[in-house]
C-alpha positions as CSV (number, residue, x, y, z in Angstrom):
1,M,0.1,-0.3,-0.1
2,Q,1.5,3.4,-1.0
3,A,1.9,6.2,1.1
4,K,-0.8,8.4,-0.4
5,S,-3.7,5.6,-0.6
6,R,-2.6,5.1,3.4
7,R,-3.2,8.5,3.8
8,R,-6.5,8.8,1.9
9,W,-7.9,5.5,4.1
10,A,-6.9,6.5,7.5
11,V,-8.6,10.1,7.0
12,A,-11.4,8.5,5.5
13,L,-11.6,6.5,8.7
14,A,-11.6,9.5,10.9
15,A,-14.2,11.6,8.7
16,G,-16.7,8.4,9.8
17,L,-16.7,7.4,5.6
18,V,-17.4,3.7,5.1
19,L,-13.8,1.4,5.7
20,C,-13.2,-0.8,2.9
21,V,-10.6,-3.8,4.9
22,P,-8.3,-5.5,2.9
23,A,-9.3,-8.6,1.6
24,E,-7.1,-10.6,3.4
25,A,-8.0,-8.7,6.8
26,N,-11.9,-10.1,6.4
27,A,-10.7,-14.1,6.0
28,A,-12.7,-16.1,8.2
29,P,-10.6,-16.3,11.4
30,P,-9.1,-19.5,13.4
31,P,-11.3,-21.1,16.0
32,L,-11.4,-19.5,19.0
33,R,-9.7,-21.5,22.2
34,L,-9.5,-19.4,25.3
35,D,-6.9,-20.0,27.7
36,A,-9.5,-19.8,30.7
37,I,-13.1,-18.9,31.2
38,I,-14.0,-16.8,34.3
39,H,-17.6,-18.4,34.2
40,G,-21.1,-16.4,35.7
41,G,-19.7,-14.4,38.2
42,T,-21.0,-10.7,39.1
43,V,-18.3,-8.9,37.1
44,F,-17.5,-5.2,38.8
45,D,-15.1,-3.7,35.9
46,G,-13.4,-0.9,38.3
47,S,-15.7,1.4,37.1
48,G,-17.7,2.2,39.3
49,T,-21.0,1.2,37.7
50,P,-22.8,-1.5,38.6
51,G,-22.0,-5.2,38.4
52,R,-23.5,-7.5,35.6
53,I,-23.5,-11.3,35.3
54,T,-21.4,-12.4,32.2
55,D,-18.0,-14.3,31.2
56,V,-14.6,-13.2,31.3
57,G,-12.6,-14.9,28.9
58,I,-8.3,-14.6,29.2
59,K,-5.7,-15.5,26.7
60,D,-2.7,-14.2,25.6
61,G,-2.3,-12.8,29.4
62,R,-5.0,-10.4,28.4
63,I,-8.6,-9.6,28.9
64,H,-9.8,-11.5,25.1
65,R,-13.6,-11.4,25.3
66,I,-16.1,-10.1,27.9
67,G,-20.2,-11.5,27.1
68,D,-21.3,-14.6,26.8
69,L,-18.9,-17.2,26.1
70,G,-21.1,-20.0,26.4
71,R,-20.2,-21.7,22.9
72,V,-16.4,-20.8,22.9
73,S,-14.0,-23.2,23.7
74,T,-11.7,-23.0,26.7
75,R,-8.7,-24.6,28.0
76,I,-10.6,-24.4,31.8
77,T,-13.6,-23.2,33.0
78,Y,-14.1,-22.0,36.6
79,D,-17.8,-21.5,37.4
80,A,-18.1,-18.0,38.7
81,T,-22.3,-18.6,40.2
82,G,-22.5,-16.7,43.2
83,Q,-19.1,-15.1,43.1
84,Y,-18.0,-11.5,42.5
85,V,-15.4,-10.8,39.6
86,S,-12.9,-7.2,39.7
87,P,-10.0,-6.4,38.3
88,G,-7.4,-6.9,40.3
89,F,-6.8,-4.8,43.2
90,I,-3.7,-2.4,42.6
91,D,-1.7,-1.2,46.7
92,V,-0.6,2.1,46.1
93,H,1.2,2.0,49.2
94,A,3.2,-1.0,50.2
95,H,6.8,-1.9,52.0
96,T,6.5,-5.0,49.8
97,E,9.1,-7.9,51.3
98,T,11.2,-8.0,47.7
99,G,12.8,-11.8,48.7
100,S,11.3,-15.0,49.1
101,P,7.9,-13.7,50.2
102,L,7.9,-12.1,46.7
103,V,7.5,-15.6,44.9
104,S,4.6,-16.8,46.9
105,A,2.8,-13.6,47.9
106,K,0.3,-15.1,50.1
107,S,-0.3,-11.9,52.5
108,S,-1.5,-10.2,49.2
109,L,-3.1,-12.7,46.9
110,T,-5.3,-13.6,50.0
111,Q,-6.3,-10.1,49.9
112,G,-6.8,-9.6,45.8
113,V,-4.1,-7.5,45.3
114,T,-1.9,-8.2,42.6
115,T,0.0,-4.8,42.1
116,E,2.1,-3.0,44.6
117,M,3.3,-0.2,44.8
118,L,7.5,-0.3,45.5
119,G,9.1,2.8,47.4
120,P,6.6,4.5,49.5
121,D,7.3,7.5,52.0
122,G,10.1,8.3,50.3
123,F,12.4,5.4,50.7
124,G,12.4,4.5,46.9
125,T,15.9,4.7,45.1
126,Y,16.3,6.8,42.0
127,E,18.2,3.5,40.5
128,I,15.3,3.0,39.1
129,D,16.8,0.4,35.8
130,K,18.7,-1.2,38.9
131,Q,16.4,-2.0,40.8
132,L,13.9,-3.2,37.8
133,N,16.2,-5.3,36.3
134,E,16.9,-7.0,40.0
135,L,13.0,-7.1,40.0
136,D,12.4,-8.5,36.2
137,R,14.9,-11.5,37.7
138,A,13.4,-12.2,40.5
139,E,10.3,-14.9,41.2
140,K,7.2,-12.6,42.1
141,G,3.9,-13.8,42.2
142,I,2.7,-10.0,42.1
143,N,3.3,-7.4,39.5
144,V,5.5,-4.6,41.4
145,A,6.2,-1.1,40.5
146,P,8.7,1.4,42.0
147,Y,8.7,5.3,43.0
148,V,11.6,7.0,42.8
149,G,12.2,8.6,46.9
150,F,12.3,12.1,47.5
151,N,13.8,11.0,50.9
152,T,16.4,9.0,49.1
153,V,17.5,11.6,46.7
154,W,17.9,14.2,49.6
155,A,19.8,12.1,51.7
156,A,22.5,11.0,48.9
157,T,22.6,14.4,48.9
158,M,22.5,15.6,52.2
159,G,22.9,13.5,53.8
160,E,21.5,13.3,57.6
161,T,22.1,16.7,58.8
162,D,19.9,20.1,58.9
163,T,21.6,22.3,56.1
164,R,20.3,23.8,53.2
165,P,21.6,22.7,50.7
166,T,23.6,24.8,47.5
167,A,22.2,25.5,43.7
168,A,24.4,22.9,42.7
169,Q,23.0,20.4,44.6
170,T,19.6,20.9,43.9
171,T,20.1,20.6,40.5
172,Q,21.9,17.1,40.8
173,M,18.4,16.4,43.2
174,R,16.3,17.8,40.6
175,D,17.9,15.8,37.9
176,R,18.0,12.7,39.6
177,V,13.9,12.6,39.9
178,E,14.3,13.8,35.9
179,S,16.4,10.3,35.3
180,A,14.7,8.2,37.7
181,M,11.5,9.2,35.6
182,R,13.0,8.6,32.4
183,Q,14.1,5.4,33.8
184,G,10.5,4.0,34.3
185,A,9.4,5.1,38.3
186,W,6.0,5.1,38.8
187,G,5.8,8.8,40.6
188,V,7.4,11.1,43.3
189,S,6.7,9.7,47.1
190,S,7.5,11.5,50.1
191,G,8.2,11.6,53.5
192,L,8.5,14.8,55.1
193,G,7.9,13.4,58.8
194,Y,11.0,11.6,58.3
195,P,14.8,13.1,58.9
196,P,16.8,13.7,57.0
197,A,13.6,14.9,54.4
198,S,12.0,16.7,57.3
199,Y,14.6,19.2,57.0
200,A,14.1,20.1,54.0
201,R,11.8,23.4,53.6
202,T,8.8,24.0,51.3
203,N,10.5,25.2,48.7
204,E,13.3,23.3,48.6
205,V,10.7,19.8,48.4
206,I,9.5,22.0,45.3
207,D,12.8,22.6,43.9
208,V,14.1,19.3,43.7
209,V,10.6,17.1,42.9
210,R,9.7,19.4,40.0
211,G,11.5,17.5,38.2
212,A,8.9,15.4,37.5
213,R,7.1,18.0,36.2
214,S,7.0,17.2,32.3
215,W,5.9,13.3,33.6
216,R,3.0,14.5,34.4
217,A,2.9,12.2,38.2
218,F,2.8,12.7,41.4
219,F,3.7,13.4,44.7
220,S,2.7,10.9,47.0
221,D,3.8,12.7,50.3
222,H,3.6,10.9,54.2
223,M,2.9,14.3,55.6
224,R,4.9,16.6,57.8
225,D,3.0,16.5,60.9
226,E,-0.8,13.7,61.0
227,T,-1.0,15.7,64.6
228,N,-1.6,19.4,65.7
229,L,-1.0,20.7,62.3
230,V,-2.5,17.7,59.9
231,V,-4.3,21.0,58.0
232,E,-1.4,23.0,57.7
233,S,0.8,19.8,56.5
234,T,-2.3,19.2,54.1
235,V,-1.8,22.8,52.7
236,E,1.5,22.4,52.3
237,D,1.5,18.9,50.2
238,I,-1.1,21.1,48.1
239,S,1.1,23.6,47.9
240,I,4.3,21.4,47.0
241,G,2.4,19.7,44.2
242,R,0.9,22.7,42.5
243,A,3.6,24.7,42.8
244,A,6.4,21.8,41.5
245,G,3.4,20.8,38.6
246,L,2.5,17.7,39.9
247,M,-1.2,16.0,41.7
248,P,-0.4,16.4,45.0
249,E,-1.8,13.2,47.5
250,I,-1.9,12.3,50.5
251,T,-0.6,8.7,51.1
252,H,-2.1,7.4,54.1
253,M,-4.7,9.9,55.6
254,K,-5.9,10.4,58.9
255,V,-5.7,12.3,61.8
256,A,-4.0,11.7,64.8
257,G,-4.7,11.9,68.5
258,P,-8.1,13.1,70.6
259,L,-8.0,16.5,70.6
260,N,-7.6,16.7,66.2
261,W,-10.6,14.4,65.5
262,G,-12.9,15.9,63.1
263,K,-10.3,17.8,60.8
264,S,-10.6,15.3,58.3
265,A,-14.0,17.2,57.0
266,T,-11.5,20.0,56.5
267,M,-8.8,18.1,55.6
268,L,-11.2,16.9,52.5
269,G,-12.5,20.2,52.2
270,L,-8.9,21.9,50.9
271,L,-8.1,18.9,48.1
272,G,-12.0,19.8,47.0
273,E,-10.9,23.7,46.5
274,A,-7.7,22.3,45.0
275,R,-9.2,20.5,42.4
276,A,-11.8,23.3,41.7
277,S,-8.7,25.6,41.0
278,G,-7.7,23.3,38.4
279,T,-4.8,21.2,40.4
280,H,-6.3,17.2,40.6
281,A,-5.4,16.5,44.1
282,G,-6.3,13.1,46.4
283,G,-4.8,10.6,48.1
284,D,-5.3,6.8,49.9
285,V,-5.9,6.0,53.2
286,Y,-5.8,2.0,54.6
287,P,-9.2,0.5,57.1
288,Y,-7.2,0.6,60.6
289,T,-7.1,3.5,63.4
290,A,-3.8,2.6,64.4
291,A,-0.4,3.9,62.3
292,S,3.5,1.4,62.5
293,T,6.2,3.2,62.4
294,G,9.5,3.3,63.8
295,L,9.2,4.4,68.1
296,D,12.2,7.1,67.0
297,F,8.9,9.1,65.2
298,Y,8.6,10.6,68.8
299,V,11.8,11.5,69.0
300,P,12.2,15.0,67.8
301,G,13.7,15.6,64.4
302,W,16.9,18.2,66.0
303,A,17.5,15.2,68.1
304,K,18.3,12.8,65.5
305,D,19.9,15.7,63.4
306,G,23.1,13.1,61.6
307,G,21.4,10.0,62.1
308,T,21.1,7.4,64.8
309,T,24.2,7.4,67.0
310,A,24.4,10.9,67.0
311,M,20.4,10.4,68.8
312,L,21.8,8.1,70.5
313,A,24.8,9.9,71.9
314,R,22.7,13.2,72.3
315,F,19.7,10.6,74.9
316,A,23.7,10.2,77.3
317,D,23.6,13.5,77.4
318,P,22.5,14.7,80.8
319,A,22.4,18.3,79.1
320,L,19.8,17.0,76.4
321,R,17.8,14.1,78.0
322,S,15.5,16.1,80.0
323,R,14.4,17.7,77.0
324,I,14.3,14.8,74.8
325,D,12.1,13.4,77.5
326,A,9.4,16.4,77.4
327,E,9.2,16.8,73.8
328,T,9.1,13.6,73.5
329,T,6.0,13.1,75.8
330,A,4.3,15.5,74.5
331,F,4.7,14.5,71.5
332,V,2.8,11.0,72.4
333,I,0.8,12.8,74.3
334,D,-1.0,14.4,71.1
335,D,-1.2,11.8,69.2
336,V,-2.4,9.0,71.0
337,G,-3.3,10.2,74.5
338,T,-2.4,7.6,76.9
339,P,0.8,5.7,76.3
340,D,-1.5,2.6,76.8
341,K,-2.0,3.1,73.1
342,V,1.4,2.2,71.9
343,S,2.7,-1.6,71.4
344,M,5.8,-3.0,70.1
345,P,5.1,-5.5,68.2
346,E,8.7,-7.2,68.0
347,L,8.4,-7.2,71.8
348,A,6.0,-9.5,72.8
349,N,3.5,-6.9,71.9
350,K,4.1,-5.2,75.3
351,S,2.5,-1.7,75.5
352,L,4.7,1.8,76.1
353,D,2.8,1.4,79.4
354,A,4.5,-1.4,80.2
355,F,7.7,-0.4,80.0
356,M,6.9,2.2,81.8
357,A,6.0,0.4,84.5
358,E,8.8,-2.3,84.0
359,Y,11.1,0.7,84.5
360,G,10.0,2.0,87.6
361,G,7.5,4.6,87.0
362,V,9.4,6.8,84.2
363,T,8.1,9.4,82.0
364,I,6.8,8.4,78.7
365,G,9.9,10.2,77.3
366,E,12.7,8.5,79.5
367,A,10.8,4.9,78.2
368,I,11.3,5.7,75.0
369,M,15.0,6.4,74.9
370,R,15.5,3.6,77.1
371,I,13.6,1.2,74.5
372,L,15.7,2.5,72.1
373,A,19.1,2.9,73.0
374,A,18.6,-0.7,74.3
375,H,17.6,-1.8,70.6
376,N,20.7,0.5,68.6
377,G,17.9,3.0,67.8
378,W,14.8,1.1,65.7
379,V,11.6,-0.7,67.4
380,L,8.5,-1.0,65.1
381,A,5.3,0.6,67.4
382,V,2.3,0.2,66.6
383,M,-0.1,3.5,67.3
384,H,-3.6,3.8,68.1
385,I,-4.4,7.1,67.2
386,G,-7.5,7.8,65.3
387,S,-11.1,7.1,65.2
388,E,-13.5,6.1,63.3
389,D,-15.7,9.2,62.3
390,D,-12.2,10.4,60.5
391,L,-12.0,7.2,59.1
392,S,-15.2,6.8,57.5
393,R,-15.4,10.1,56.0
394,F,-11.5,9.2,54.2
395,L,-12.9,5.8,53.3
396,T,-16.5,7.4,51.2
397,D,-14.3,10.1,49.7
398,P,-14.2,9.7,45.8
399,F,-11.3,10.8,45.4
400,I,-9.2,8.8,48.0
401,A,-7.6,5.5,46.6
402,F,-7.7,2.3,49.1
403,S,-4.2,1.6,50.0
404,S,-2.5,-1.4,53.1
405,D,0.7,1.0,53.9
406,G,1.5,-3.5,54.3
407,G,2.0,-5.0,51.6
408,V,4.0,-8.5,51.2
409,T,5.0,-10.3,54.2
410,E,5.1,-13.4,56.0
411,S,6.5,-11.4,59.2
412,A,4.3,-12.3,62.6
413,E,5.2,-9.3,64.2
414,T,3.6,-6.5,62.3
415,H,0.8,-4.5,61.7
416,P,-2.5,-6.2,60.3
417,R,-3.1,-4.0,57.8
418,H,-0.2,-6.7,55.6
419,Y,-2.4,-9.1,55.8
420,G,-6.6,-7.9,56.1
421,S,-6.4,-4.2,54.4
422,Y,-8.5,-4.8,51.0
423,P,-10.7,-7.4,52.6
424,R,-12.0,-5.5,55.6
425,V,-13.0,-2.5,53.4
426,L,-14.9,-5.1,51.2
427,G,-16.5,-7.1,54.6
428,R,-16.6,-4.3,58.0
429,Y,-17.5,-1.1,55.6
430,V,-19.1,-2.8,52.5
431,R,-21.3,-5.2,53.9
432,E,-21.8,-5.6,57.7
433,R,-21.8,-1.6,57.6
434,G,-23.1,-0.6,54.5
435,L,-21.1,2.4,53.9
436,L,-20.3,2.6,50.5
437,T,-21.2,-0.1,47.5
438,W,-19.5,-2.6,46.3
439,E,-18.7,-1.0,42.6
440,E,-17.4,1.7,45.0
441,A,-15.1,0.1,46.9
442,I,-13.5,-1.4,44.0
443,R,-13.2,1.4,42.1
444,K,-11.3,2.6,44.3
445,M,-9.3,-0.4,44.8
446,T,-9.0,-1.0,41.1
447,G,-9.6,2.3,37.9
448,L,-8.8,4.9,41.0
449,P,-5.3,3.8,41.8
450,A,-4.2,2.7,38.6
451,T,-5.7,6.2,36.9
452,M,-3.4,8.7,39.9
453,V,-0.6,6.3,39.4
454,G,-0.3,6.3,35.3
455,V,-1.5,2.8,34.3
456,V,-3.0,2.4,31.3
457,D,-3.8,-1.2,30.6
458,R,-4.9,-2.2,34.4
459,G,-7.5,-1.3,36.9
460,F,-10.0,-1.8,34.4
461,L,-11.9,-5.3,33.3
462,A,-12.2,-4.8,29.3
463,E,-11.0,-6.3,26.6
464,G,-6.9,-5.6,25.4
465,M,-6.3,-5.1,29.0
466,A,-4.0,-6.6,31.1
467,A,-5.6,-10.2,33.2
468,D,-5.5,-9.0,36.5
469,V,-8.4,-10.9,37.7
470,T,-9.7,-11.4,41.6
471,V,-12.7,-13.1,42.2
472,F,-13.9,-13.6,45.3
473,D,-17.6,-14.5,47.6
474,P,-19.0,-11.1,48.6
475,R,-20.3,-13.0,51.7
476,T,-17.2,-14.7,53.1
477,I,-14.9,-12.1,52.0
478,S,-13.3,-11.4,55.9
479,D,-10.0,-10.2,56.8
480,R,-8.9,-12.5,60.3
481,A,-5.7,-10.4,61.3
482,T,-5.7,-9.1,65.0
483,F,-3.1,-6.7,66.4
484,E,-2.4,-9.3,68.7
485,N,-1.6,-12.3,65.9
486,P,-1.9,-10.5,62.7
487,K,-0.1,-13.3,61.0
488,Q,-3.7,-14.7,59.9
489,Y,-4.8,-14.6,56.5
490,S,-8.1,-13.1,55.2
491,V,-10.6,-14.8,53.7
492,G,-13.3,-14.9,51.1
493,V,-10.6,-14.8,47.6
494,R,-11.5,-17.5,45.6
495,W,-9.0,-17.1,42.2
496,V,-6.7,-14.7,41.3
497,F,-5.1,-13.5,38.0
498,V,-1.5,-12.7,37.4
499,N,-1.2,-11.3,33.8
500,G,-3.8,-14.2,33.0
501,E,-2.4,-17.1,35.3
502,L,-3.7,-18.5,38.1
503,A,-1.8,-17.0,40.7
504,L,-4.3,-18.6,43.7
505,I,-6.8,-20.8,44.9
506,N,-8.7,-21.1,47.3
507,G,-6.7,-18.9,49.9
508,E,-3.2,-20.8,48.4
509,P,-0.6,-19.6,46.1
510,T,-0.1,-21.6,43.1
511,K,3.5,-19.7,42.8
512,A,3.3,-19.2,39.0
513,G,5.8,-16.3,39.4
514,A,3.4,-14.4,36.7
515,G,4.3,-11.2,37.7
516,Q,6.0,-8.5,36.2
517,A,7.6,-5.5,36.8
518,L,6.0,-2.8,35.7
519,R,7.8,0.4,33.8
520,R,6.4,3.7,33.4
521,A,6.2,5.2,29.9
522,S,5.5,8.8,29.0
523,S,2.7,8.5,27.4
524,M,1.7,7.3,31.0
525,P,0.0,10.5,33.0
526,T,-0.9,10.5,36.2
527,R,-5.3,12.0,35.5
528,A,-8.2,12.3,36.9
529,Q,-10.3,8.8,36.6
530,N,-13.6,9.2,33.4
531,V,-16.3,9.1,36.5
532,G,-19.6,9.5,34.9
533,R,-18.3,11.5,31.5
534,D,-19.3,10.3,27.9
535,L,-15.5,10.6,26.0
536,K,-14.9,11.1,23.0
537,A,-11.3,11.0,21.2
538,T,-9.7,11.1,17.3
539,A,-6.7,10.2,15.8
540,T,-5.2,9.7,12.3
541,G,-1.6,9.9,10.7
542,F,1.6,8.2,10.7
543,V,4.0,7.0,13.4
544,G,7.6,7.2,12.3
545,S,8.0,8.5,8.4
546,P,5.6,8.6,6.3
547,N,7.5,8.9,2.9
548,G,10.3,5.8,4.1
549,R,10.2,2.3,4.8
550,G,8.6,1.3,8.5
551,G,5.6,3.9,8.8
552,T,3.1,2.8,10.3
553,V,-0.9,4.6,9.3
554,V,-3.1,4.7,13.0
555,A,-7.1,5.9,12.4
556,A,-9.0,5.8,15.0
557,A,-12.5,7.2,15.9
558,L,-14.0,6.4,19.1
559,A,-16.3,7.1,21.6
560,Q,-17.4,5.6,25.2
561,R,-21.1,6.3,26.7
562,S,-20.6,7.1,31.2
563,T,-22.7,4.2,32.0
564,A,-21.2,1.8,29.1
565,P,-18.8,-0.6,29.8
566,A,-16.8,-0.7,26.3
567,A,-15.7,2.0,23.5
568,T,-17.3,2.0,20.4
569,G,-16.0,3.1,17.2
570,A,-12.8,1.0,15.0
571,I,-9.0,1.7,14.9
572,V,-7.1,0.5,12.1
573,V,-3.0,0.0,12.5
574,A,-1.5,-0.5,9.4
575,G,2.7,-0.7,8.4
576,P,5.0,-3.4,8.0
577,A,3.4,-6.5,10.1
578,G,0.0,-5.8,8.1
579,V,-2.9,-4.4,8.9
580,L,-5.1,-4.5,12.4
581,H,-8.3,-3.5,12.5
582,S,-10.4,-3.0,15.8
583,V,-13.1,-6.0,16.4
584,R,-13.8,-5.7,20.1
585,L,-13.0,-2.1,21.6
586,G,-12.3,-2.5,25.9
587,R,-12.4,0.7,27.5
588,L,-11.7,4.7,26.9
589,Q,-9.5,7.2,28.8
590,T,-9.2,10.4,28.4
591,A,-7.0,13.6,29.8
592,D,-6.2,16.7,28.5
593,G,-4.2,16.1,25.0
594,W,-4.3,12.7,25.6
595,F,-6.0,9.5,25.3
596,T,-5.5,5.5,24.9
597,V,-7.8,2.6,24.2
598,S,-7.7,-1.1,24.4
599,G,-9.4,-3.6,22.7
600,I,-9.2,-6.8,20.3
601,G,-7.5,-6.5,16.7
602,R,-8.2,-9.2,13.7
603,L,-4.8,-9.2,11.6
604,A,-4.7,-10.4,8.4
605,G,-5.7,-14.2,7.7
606,G,-8.0,-13.8,10.8
607,A,-5.8,-14.7,14.3
608,E,-6.5,-12.0,17.1
609,R,-4.5,-9.9,19.2
610,A,-5.2,-7.6,22.0
611,F,-4.1,-4.2,21.3
612,T,-3.8,-0.9,23.6
613,L,-3.5,2.7,21.5
614,T,-2.2,5.6,23.5
615,V,-2.3,9.2,21.4
616,D,-0.7,11.9,23.6
617,N,0.1,15.4,22.6
618,R,2.0,16.6,25.7
619,D,4.7,13.4,25.5
620,P,7.5,14.7,27.4
621,L,10.3,12.7,24.9
622,A,8.8,14.9,22.4
623,D,9.0,18.1,21.2
624,K,7.5,21.4,21.5
625,G,4.4,20.6,19.8
626,E,4.9,17.2,19.0
627,R,2.4,14.5,18.8
628,R,2.9,11.0,19.5
629,A,1.3,7.5,19.0
630,T,2.4,3.9,21.0
631,V,0.6,1.0,20.0
632,Q,0.8,-2.6,21.1
633,I,-0.1,-5.5,19.8
634,A,0.7,-8.6,21.7
635,G,3.2,-10.5,20.4
636,L,4.3,-7.4,18.2
637,P,7.3,-5.1,18.5
638,T,5.7,-1.8,20.3
639,I,5.0,1.0,18.2
640,Y,6.2,4.1,19.1
641,G,7.2,7.4,17.3
642,R,5.9,10.8,15.9
643,L,2.3,10.7,14.9
644,T,2.1,13.4,12.0
């Protein structure tokens, strides 16, 4: 096909005219045989629309067909009658153990989680290529995807002391953030509540994280103060995101301390005001009123200046010990009220007030210093800081995704959130309390987090999407983990598929090793989820050189109603590998100057392949004013380049 005729063909489709597909593309397709059919379940597609009873067909790691598949051949059928079928859950805040526990990933798969984001709270590496290469080689029960950590970048340049960066140091840190995004990081995580990042001033944080601006990512922060200054810290996070050109995302949202309870309404109001003024803003939350971090969290920042060794030396200085005692004691009281609300899972789950008594009735701060000194400055603590009213507000806000602040583990000395977060939402807050509908809770575990981090081919059940699928029993799904005995696996998740492979069956991992290390491409922006909106998108042109060998013509005319499960329209891709035309479309997603759609297309000879088309007017790798397209067809090399 000559370039001129290909151009006429593409323009005809974009204009909505009749397209004459070449004769070979109309060949009778070979008999379809699926790898698996999930039959008769109530399917929730991740968009927030109500579930519908239908079948889901999987082939070559992708969702190949949704509908009545009673007459379609398959290798195996899973009878999901009475079960709920959803996209695999995406955990945007996970402290995943990437060693041997990741092989089975039982703590996460039994919750229905298929993807975990690594390096939250600012602790992700900036050497993303190295991390992803190591993860590629590791056996994985689920997908993993890394953040670049502000704290790590700051510490690598500034060390552990409270000092101001020079212009050269700021440039170095900003370049490290930008480089990490270029290598495939999924956004910038931050923990301004932890030193040495807590020493960074607001303008300094902005100057560093704006290295991710052109990548249209988010800034996910463990805010500076979740206690008395929780509202002020919310304002700071919004200002950082707005000034840096990133989505401000407040991670594991909470309000700590009885005197602060109720401030969740103000926090959510501030996020709403930001969205109304043009800054997309949101957050995530896990379904517990107790937090968990190192006990040294309560030690004032100035006493930790210089790191653990310097902190322990200050404990031993009589001139400083009384001040540390007073400030630490005050912080604990503000955070939890009374010391019995703080316990240490690794120390026989003993409470702080029990240690105070054991030490002869000492103060809160004195007990904490003694505990830390006896354990080289680090002890895991669980703090019962929150209220159910604040938690309920966060859980029900439509812009707050669910997370665990847990992730894959096999530890028996930890917070129960590692084992129970997602079933706890579905069992306790949906089925038992009716706080959310099933479809809304599932959306906040799937479609919402996917769009927040920039994923384009997961988070929804739609044809052409990656086959990450969770099947659970709505009557029995529940968490079993407790603070006294956290290592208890959740119940009610029947099957989990990761990239089309069965990863969990009736509570037991298959160890199929189907997880992938996910890389964020330049055309995967953080964006608002398209909820309750009718969508349209068109694109016509050539990817690459229209006059040279290897040029590919792309033409698309698409629409999707807000309540429809799939897009309508047509896509044609014609290039050196032949012609593909769409036969079934998946979900259309749009943002400013950007759209993506998945689907199933037919090649010459009739073979069907999953595909994804993305068209982007703001690709950070493109020249100014240049439009780029990405076409991914299963089994073929990715097509990426300028769209003219």
